[in-house]
MIGUGU-855269 format. One record per residue (C-alpha): residue number from 0; residue in three letters; x, y, z. Coordinates in steps of 0.25 Angstrom, whole numbers, plus 5000, padded with zeros to 4 digits. Layout:
N
> num;residu;xx;yy;zz
> NUM;ALA;X;Y;Z
...
This chain:
473
> num;residu;xx;yy;zz
> 0;MET;5079;4883;5117
> 1;ARG;5078;4889;5103
> 2;LEU;5078;4905;5102
> 3;VAL;5073;4912;5090
> 4;TRP;5078;4927;5089
> 5;LEU;5068;4936;5083
> 6;ARG;5072;4949;5076
> 7;ASN;5066;4955;5064
> 8;ASP;5057;4942;5062
> 9;LEU;5046;4945;5072
> 10;ARG;5036;4934;5068
> 11;LEU;5032;4920;5071
> 12;ALA;5029;4916;5056
> 13;ASP;5040;4914;5046
> 14;ASN;5051;4916;5056
> 15;PRO;5062;4906;5052
> 16;ALA;5069;4908;5065
> 17;LEU;5057;4906;5074
> 18;ARG;5053;4894;5065
> 19;HIS;5066;4887;5067
> 20;ALA;5067;4890;5081
> 21;CYS;5054;4883;5083
> 22;ALA;5057;4871;5074
> 23;GLY;5060;4861;5085
> 24;ASP;5055;4858;5099
> 25;GLY;5060;4865;5111
> 26;PRO;5059;4879;5117
> 27;VAL;5060;4891;5108
> 28;ALA;5061;4906;5112
> 29;ALA;5062;4919;5104
> 30;LEU;5070;4931;5106
> 31;PHE;5069;4946;5102
> 32;ILE;5080;4956;5105
> 33;ILE;5077;4970;5107
> 34;SER;5089;4979;5104
> 35;PRO;5085;4994;5105
> 36;THR;5099;5000;5104
> 37;GLN;5102;4992;5091
> 38;TRP;5088;4995;5085
> 39;ARG;5091;5010;5087
> 40;GLN;5105;5009;5081
> 41;HIS;5098;5002;5069
> 42;LYS;5088;5014;5068
> 43;MET;5076;5005;5071
> 44;ALA;5064;5013;5071
> 45;PRO;5056;5014;5084
> 46;ILE;5044;5010;5076
> 47;ARG;5050;4998;5071
> 48;GLN;5055;4994;5085
> 49;ARG;5041;4995;5091
> 50;PHE;5035;4987;5079
> 51;MET;5046;4976;5081
> 52;LEU;5044;4976;5096
> 53;ALA;5029;4975;5095
> 54;GLN;5031;4963;5086
> 55;VAL;5040;4957;5096
> 56;ASP;5029;4958;5106
> 57;VAL;5019;4951;5097
> 58;LEU;5029;4941;5093
> 59;GLY;5033;4938;5108
> 60;ARG;5018;4936;5112
> 61;GLU;5016;4926;5099
> 62;LEU;5029;4918;5103
> 63;ALA;5025;4917;5117
> 64;ALA;5011;4911;5113
> 65;LEU;5019;4901;5105
> 66;GLY;5027;4897;5118
> 67;ILE;5040;4905;5112
> 68;PRO;5045;4915;5122
> 69;LEU;5051;4928;5116
> 70;HIS;5063;4933;5123
> 71;LEU;5066;4948;5122
> 72;LEU;5080;4954;5124
> 73;ARG;5084;4968;5124
> 74;VAL;5098;4969;5119
> 75;GLU;5102;4983;5115
> 76;THR;5111;4980;5103
> 77;PHE;5115;4969;5094
> 78;ALA;5129;4968;5100
> 79;GLU;5122;4963;5113
> 80;VAL;5113;4953;5107
> 81;PRO;5123;4941;5106
> 82;ALA;5125;4941;5121
> 83;ALA;5111;4943;5125
> 84;LEU;5106;4932;5116
> 85;ALA;5117;4923;5121
> 86;ASP;5112;4926;5135
> 87;LEU;5097;4923;5131
> 88;CYS;5101;4910;5124
> 89;ARG;5109;4905;5137
> 90;GLU;5097;4909;5146
> 91;GLN;5087;4902;5138
> 92;GLY;5095;4890;5133
> 93;VAL;5094;4893;5119
> 94;THR;5101;4884;5109
> 95;GLN;5097;4889;5096
> 96;LEU;5094;4903;5091
> 97;TYR;5086;4906;5078
> 98;ALA;5085;4919;5071
> 99;ASN;5081;4925;5058
> 100;GLN;5093;4931;5051
> 101;ALA;5096;4946;5052
> 102;ILE;5101;4953;5040
> 103;GLU;5106;4966;5045
> 104;ILE;5121;4967;5048
> 105;ASP;5120;4971;5063
> 106;GLU;5110;4960;5065
> 107;GLN;5118;4950;5058
> 108;ARG;5131;4953;5066
> 109;ARG;5122;4952;5079
> 110;ASP;5117;4938;5074
> 111;HIS;5131;4933;5071
> 112;ALA;5135;4938;5085
> 113;VAL;5123;4930;5091
> 114;SER;5127;4918;5084
> 115;ALA;5141;4918;5089
> 116;ALA;5137;4921;5104
> 117;LEU;5126;4910;5104
> 118;ALA;5136;4900;5097
> 119;GLU;5144;4901;5110
> 120;GLN;5132;4895;5117
> 121;ALA;5130;4885;5107
> 122;VAL;5117;4892;5103
> 123;GLY;5114;4889;5088
> 124;CYS;5109;4901;5079
> 125;HIS;5100;4900;5067
> 126;TRP;5098;4912;5058
> 127;LEU;5087;4911;5048
> 128;ASN;5081;4919;5037
> 129;GLY;5069;4926;5042
> 130;CYS;5070;4940;5035
> 131;CYS;5070;4936;5020
> 132;VAL;5062;4927;5011
> 133;LEU;5076;4922;5006
> 134;PRO;5088;4923;5014
> 135;PRO;5099;4934;5011
> 136;GLY;5109;4927;5002
> 137;ARG;5099;4918;4995
> 138;VAL;5097;4928;4983
> 139;LEU;5110;4930;4977
> 140;THR;5115;4933;4963
> 141;GLY;5121;4922;4954
> 142;SER;5135;4926;4959
> 143;GLY;5130;4924;4974
> 144;GLU;5129;4939;4977
> 145;MET;5118;4948;4982
> 146;PHE;5110;4955;4972
> 147;LYS;5112;4970;4971
> 148;VAL;5100;4973;4964
> 149;PHE;5085;4970;4968
> 150;THR;5079;4964;4955
> 151;PRO;5088;4953;4953
> 152;PHE;5087;4950;4968
> 153;SER;5072;4949;4967
> 154;ARG;5073;4939;4955
> 155;ALA;5083;4931;4962
> 156;TRP;5075;4931;4975
> 157;LEU;5062;4927;4968
> 158;LYS;5070;4915;4962
> 159;ALA;5076;4911;4975
> 160;LEU;5062;4911;4982
> 161;ASP;5056;4903;4971
> 162;GLU;5067;4893;4972
> 163;GLU;5067;4892;4987
> 164;GLY;5053;4896;4992
> 165;PHE;5052;4900;5007
> 166;VAL;5045;4895;5019
> 167;ILE;5036;4903;5029
> 168;HIS;5038;4898;5043
> 169;ARG;5026;4896;5052
> 170;ALA;5025;4902;5065
> 171;PRO;5030;4893;5076
> 172;ALA;5020;4884;5083
> 173;PRO;5018;4886;5098
> 174;ARG;5029;4880;5106
> 175;GLY;5023;4879;5120
> 176;GLU;5014;4886;5129
> 177;PRO;5011;4901;5127
> 178;LEU;5021;4911;5135
> 179;PRO;5018;4924;5141
> 180;TRP;5023;4937;5133
> 181;GLN;5027;4950;5140
> 182;PRO;5025;4962;5130
> 183;LEU;5037;4970;5127
> 184;ALA;5031;4982;5133
> 185;GLU;5032;4975;5147
> 186;ARG;5046;4971;5146
> 187;ALA;5056;4977;5155
> 188;TRP;5066;4981;5145
> 189;VAL;5057;4989;5136
> 190;ASP;5060;5004;5138
> 191;GLU;5060;5017;5131
> 192;SER;5071;5013;5122
> 193;LEU;5061;5004;5114
> 194;GLY;5051;5015;5114
> 195;GLU;5036;5012;5114
> 196;LEU;5033;4998;5111
> 197;THR;5018;5000;5106
> 198;PRO;5017;4996;5092
> 199;ASP;5013;5006;5081
> 200;PRO;4998;5003;5077
> 201;ARG;5002;5005;5063
> 202;TRP;5011;4993;5063
> 203;PRO;5004;4982;5070
> 204;VAL;5014;4970;5073
> 205;GLY;5012;4955;5072
> 206;GLU;5013;4945;5061
> 207;ALA;4998;4945;5059
> 208;GLU;4998;4960;5056
> 209;ALA;5010;4958;5046
> 210;ARG;5002;4946;5039
> 211;ARG;4990;4955;5039
> 212;ARG;4997;4966;5032
> 213;LEU;5004;4956;5022
> 214;ASN;4990;4950;5019
> 215;ASP;4983;4963;5017
> 216;PHE;4994;4968;5008
> 217;LEU;4994;4955;4999
> 218;GLU;4978;4955;4998
> 219;GLN;4977;4970;4996
> 220;ALA;4989;4976;4990
> 221;VAL;5000;4967;4985
> 222;LEU;4994;4966;4970
> 223;ASP;4994;4981;4969
> 224;TYR;5007;4983;4977
> 225;GLY;5015;4987;4964
> 226;GLU;5006;4998;4961
> 227;THR;5003;5003;4975
> 228;ARG;5016;5001;4983
> 229;ASP;5022;5014;4980
> 230;PHE;5011;5023;4985
> 231;PRO;5012;5027;5000
> 232;ALA;4997;5031;5001
> 233;ILE;4992;5018;4997
> 234;ALA;4993;5005;5006
> 235;GLY;5000;4997;4995
> 236;THR;5011;4991;5003
> 237;SER;5012;4979;5013
> 238;VAL;5017;4988;5024
> 239;LEU;5024;4975;5029
> 240;SER;5038;4981;5030
> 241;PRO;5037;4983;5046
> 242;TYR;5033;4968;5047
> 243;LEU;5044;4963;5038
> 244;ALA;5054;4971;5045
> 245;ALA;5051;4966;5059
> 246;GLY;5049;4952;5053
> 247;ILE;5034;4951;5057
> 248;ILE;5032;4945;5044
> 249;SER;5042;4939;5035
> 250;PRO;5045;4941;5020
> 251;ARG;5042;4927;5017
> 252;GLN;5028;4928;5023
> 253;CYS;5026;4940;5013
> 254;VAL;5031;4932;5001
> 255;ALA;5022;4920;5005
> 256;ALA;5010;4929;5007
> 257;LEU;5012;4936;4994
> 258;GLN;5013;4922;4987
> 259;GLN;5001;4917;4994
> 260;ARG;4993;4930;4990
> 261;LEU;4997;4929;4975
> 262;GLY;4998;4914;4973
> 263;TYR;5012;4916;4968
> 264;ARG;5025;4923;4970
> 265;PRO;5027;4934;4961
> 266;GLN;5039;4934;4953
> 267;SER;5039;4947;4944
> 268;LYS;5033;4961;4944
> 269;ALA;5022;4956;4935
> 270;GLN;5016;4948;4946
> 271;PRO;5007;4954;4957
> 272;GLY;5014;4954;4970
> 273;PHE;5028;4954;4965
> 274;VAL;5030;4969;4968
> 275;TRP;5028;4966;4983
> 276;LEU;5036;4954;4983
> 277;ASN;5047;4962;4977
> 278;GLU;5047;4971;4988
> 279;LEU;5049;4959;4998
> 280;ILE;5061;4955;4989
> 281;TRP;5067;4969;4990
> 282;ARG;5066;4967;5005
> 283;GLU;5074;4954;5003
> 284;PHE;5084;4961;4994
> 285;TYR;5088;4971;5004
> 286;ARG;5088;4961;5015
> 287;HIS;5097;4952;5007
> 288;LEU;5106;4964;5004
> 289;LEU;5108;4967;5018
> 290;VAL;5113;4953;5022
> 291;LEU;5122;4952;5010
> 292;ILE;5127;4966;5010
> 293;PRO;5130;4969;5025
> 294;THR;5135;4983;5022
> 295;LEU;5120;4987;5020
> 296;SER;5118;4986;5035
> 297;MET;5130;4996;5037
> 298;ASN;5125;5009;5031
> 299;ARG;5132;5006;5018
> 300;PRO;5127;5007;5004
> 301;PHE;5124;4995;4995
> 302;LYS;5132;5002;4984
> 303;PRO;5145;5005;4990
> 304;GLU;5149;5016;4981
> 305;THR;5137;5025;4986
> 306;ALA;5144;5026;5000
> 307;ALA;5151;5038;4993
> 308;LEU;5138;5046;4990
> 309;PRO;5138;5060;4997
> 310;TRP;5126;5058;5005
> 311;SER;5120;5069;5013
> 312;TRP;5118;5068;5028
> 313;ASP;5110;5081;5030
> 314;PRO;5103;5080;5043
> 315;ASP;5093;5091;5040
> 316;ALA;5089;5085;5026
> 317;PHE;5088;5071;5032
> 318;ALA;5079;5076;5044
> 319;ALA;5070;5083;5034
> 320;TRP;5069;5070;5026
> 321;CYS;5066;5062;5039
> 322;GLU;5055;5071;5044
> 323;GLY;5048;5073;5030
> 324;ARG;5052;5087;5028
> 325;THR;5058;5086;5014
> 326;GLY;5048;5094;5006
> 327;TYR;5045;5082;4997
> 328;PRO;5031;5077;5002
> 329;ILE;5032;5062;4999
> 330;VAL;5046;5061;5006
> 331;ASP;5040;5069;5018
> 332;ALA;5027;5061;5019
> 333;ALA;5035;5048;5018
> 334;MET;5045;5052;5029
> 335;ARG;5034;5057;5038
> 336;CYS;5026;5044;5036
> 337;LEU;5039;5036;5040
> 338;ASN;5041;5045;5053
> 339;ALA;5027;5043;5057
> 340;THR;5024;5029;5054
> 341;GLY;5037;5022;5053
> 342;TRP;5034;5017;5039
> 343;MET;5036;5022;5025
> 344;HIS;5031;5017;5012
> 345;ASN;5042;5011;5003
> 346;ARG;5040;5021;4991
> 347;LEU;5041;5032;5001
> 348;ARG;5054;5026;5007
> 349;MET;5060;5026;4993
> 350;ILE;5056;5041;4991
> 351;VAL;5061;5046;5004
> 352;ALA;5074;5038;5003
> 353;SER;5077;5043;4989
> 354;PHE;5074;5058;4994
> 355;LEU;5084;5056;5006
> 356;THR;5095;5051;4997
> 357;LYS;5093;5057;4983
> 358;ASP;5086;5070;4987
> 359;LEU;5093;5073;5000
> 360;HIS;5105;5065;4997
> 361;ILE;5105;5060;5011
> 362;HIS;5112;5047;5015
> 363;TRP;5103;5035;5014
> 364;ARG;5108;5030;5027
> 365;LEU;5101;5041;5034
> 366;GLY;5087;5038;5028
> 367;GLU;5089;5023;5030
> 368;ASP;5092;5025;5045
> 369;TYR;5080;5035;5046
> 370;PHE;5071;5025;5040
> 371;MET;5075;5014;5050
> 372;SER;5073;5023;5061
> 373;ARG;5058;5025;5057
> 374;LEU;5053;5013;5049
> 375;ILE;5045;5002;5056
> 376;ASP;5050;4993;5045
> 377;GLY;5065;4997;5046
> 378;ASP;5073;4986;5040
> 379;LEU;5088;4988;5037
> 380;ALA;5088;4980;5024
> 381;ALA;5076;4986;5017
> 382;ASN;5079;5000;5023
> 383;ASN;5093;5000;5018
> 384;GLY;5090;4994;5005
> 385;GLY;5079;5005;5002
> 386;TRP;5087;5016;5006
> 387;GLN;5099;5012;4998
> 388;TRP;5090;5010;4986
> 389;ALA;5085;5024;4987
> 390;ALA;5098;5030;4989
> 391;GLY;5105;5023;4977
> 392;THR;5115;5016;4986
> 393;GLY;5108;5002;4987
> 394;ALA;5104;4989;4979
> 395;ASP;5097;4995;4967
> 396;ALA;5098;4995;4952
> 397;ALA;5092;5009;4950
> 398;PRO;5102;5020;4947
> 399;TYR;5106;5030;4958
> 400;PHE;5098;5041;4950
> 401;ARG;5085;5036;4955
> 402;VAL;5080;5047;4963
> 403;PHE;5066;5048;4968
> 404;ASN;5059;5061;4965
> 405;PRO;5051;5063;4978
> 406;THR;5040;5072;4972
> 407;THR;5037;5062;4960
> 408;GLN;5038;5050;4970
> 409;GLY;5027;5057;4978
> 410;GLN;5019;5060;4966
> 411;ARG;5019;5046;4961
> 412;PHE;5017;5038;4974
> 413;ASP;5008;5048;4982
> 414;PRO;5001;5055;4970
> 415;GLN;4990;5061;4979
> 416;GLY;4999;5064;4990
> 417;GLU;4991;5056;5000
> 418;PHE;5003;5050;5007
> 419;ILE;5010;5064;5007
> 420;ARG;4998;5071;5013
> 421;THR;4997;5060;5024
> 422;TRP;5011;5063;5029
> 423;VAL;5015;5077;5025
> 424;THR;5004;5084;5033
> 425;GLU;5008;5098;5027
> 426;LEU;5003;5093;5014
> 427;ALA;4990;5087;5018
> 428;ASP;4982;5097;5011
> 429;ILE;4990;5099;4999
> 430;PRO;4983;5095;4985
> 431;ALA;4988;5082;4979
> 432;ALA;4994;5090;4967
> 433;TYR;5004;5097;4976
> 434;VAL;5007;5087;4987
> 435;HIS;5020;5082;4980
> 436;GLN;5025;5096;4978
> 437;PRO;5018;5104;4988
> 438;HIS;5027;5116;4990
> 439;ASP;5021;5126;4979
> 440;TRP;5007;5123;4985
> 441;LEU;5012;5125;4999
> 442;ARG;5018;5138;4995
> 443;LEU;5005;5143;4988
> 444;LYS;4998;5140;5001
> 445;GLY;5008;5147;5009
> 446;ARG;5012;5135;5017
> 447;GLN;5026;5131;5022
> 448;ASP;5023;5119;5030
> 449;TYR;5030;5109;5021
> 450;PRO;5045;5110;5018
> 451;ALA;5050;5113;5004
> 452;PRO;5058;5102;4997
> 453;MET;5071;5101;5003
> 454;VAL;5078;5097;4990
> 455;ASP;5075;5099;4975
> 456;HIS;5073;5084;4971
> 457;ALA;5079;5087;4957
> 458;VAL;5092;5093;4962
> 459;ALA;5093;5082;4973
> 460;ARG;5091;5071;4963
> 461;VAL;5103;5076;4954
> 462;ARG;5112;5077;4967
> 463;ALA;5108;5063;4970
> 464;ILE;5112;5058;4957
> 465;GLU;5125;5066;4957
> 466;MET;5129;5059;4970
> 467;PHE;5128;5045;4964
> 468;ARG;5135;5049;4951
> 469;SER;5146;5054;4959
> 470;LEU;5149;5040;4963
> 471;GLU;5152;5036;4949
> 472;LYS;5163;5046;4947
């Protein structure tokens, strides 16, 4: 018996572990482990848990139709996984385990422990690259080190891809008669700790849905992506991040589809489609960093010297940011959107992260954890990378005195205030000329239903720069 252990790779197509497990004759089974306690410790958002489990339900039914049973184990923490997996392998007569590599440190430690436990039973473990186009460690400097800055990594990544290419693995063929599938909601171990398993209608699951979104984006928006991607009121992005985070679609499938759409693989900003490809390379960059610099998974800054920064931990200021009560309309709209939908436009992620760290001077770790606790696309590598980029502690060539002005950012990227008025209902009737600085207009109307700015941006910016300059002394 060969067993494929599914994690953040919940798909049939382009799944190296599943493909290799099904390469020969003989029985194949699949496994998904549900770890509610560990998920809570990792701040996994309830909406992401529901999305993932809804996809497990769909995948279990699809595997059953191919004659491949999907075993579900509820194991509360990673520490308990090796023993539970060893028991399952013994019961099922498993001789080989296949899985796509995890990149986070806790998951890697879990997998090392699994390898050791199964070795005692003579079960072979095979770990494959299913989460990146190019495996972590493949794209290095001439001296064999990980790139510390994105742009040279991007050039080296493109060169390596040209040299090696990549393969899209087909979904497995049927291996026997179809099997029955019991929906998750009917399982005895499902209880209130997993919450309501009904999927969010805004986020349909399934590989077909992920491919539909990808194809629609490539047909309708990819050529204008460089001009439209920063405007949250415009449908200018792929909105594929939840599907990539859960592994419902792979980054290789995205690159292959882009190439098919354009007839070539873009190599520079001068070529249409490159800006979106570069976003996929950013995803690769952060994932490679997480593997090669494990301390990033341990709440430590990429730039070690920034650990000495005197960050604030002010709970009241943090709560105001979380709840969208800062008095800066674009920040408040973004946070209220996140809280209501589980998703936030990437430009808005940069704006609110800069505001928390550079205007409120609050530690980026609080923002990173809050995002993970709310985002349907919560992914440690991308989330940590983005937060450290915004905070000035991460892998970034820009100077620390880059501080986003939340007012001008709103004026530039939501000029008519369409996004703001959608989410900050107090400002729904405000004229566009005042939407980014509404307080004088509100005073003239005798209204006090929207908070005053909690900080003076100009003063807060100076303080942020002083914090960083103090490290040079």
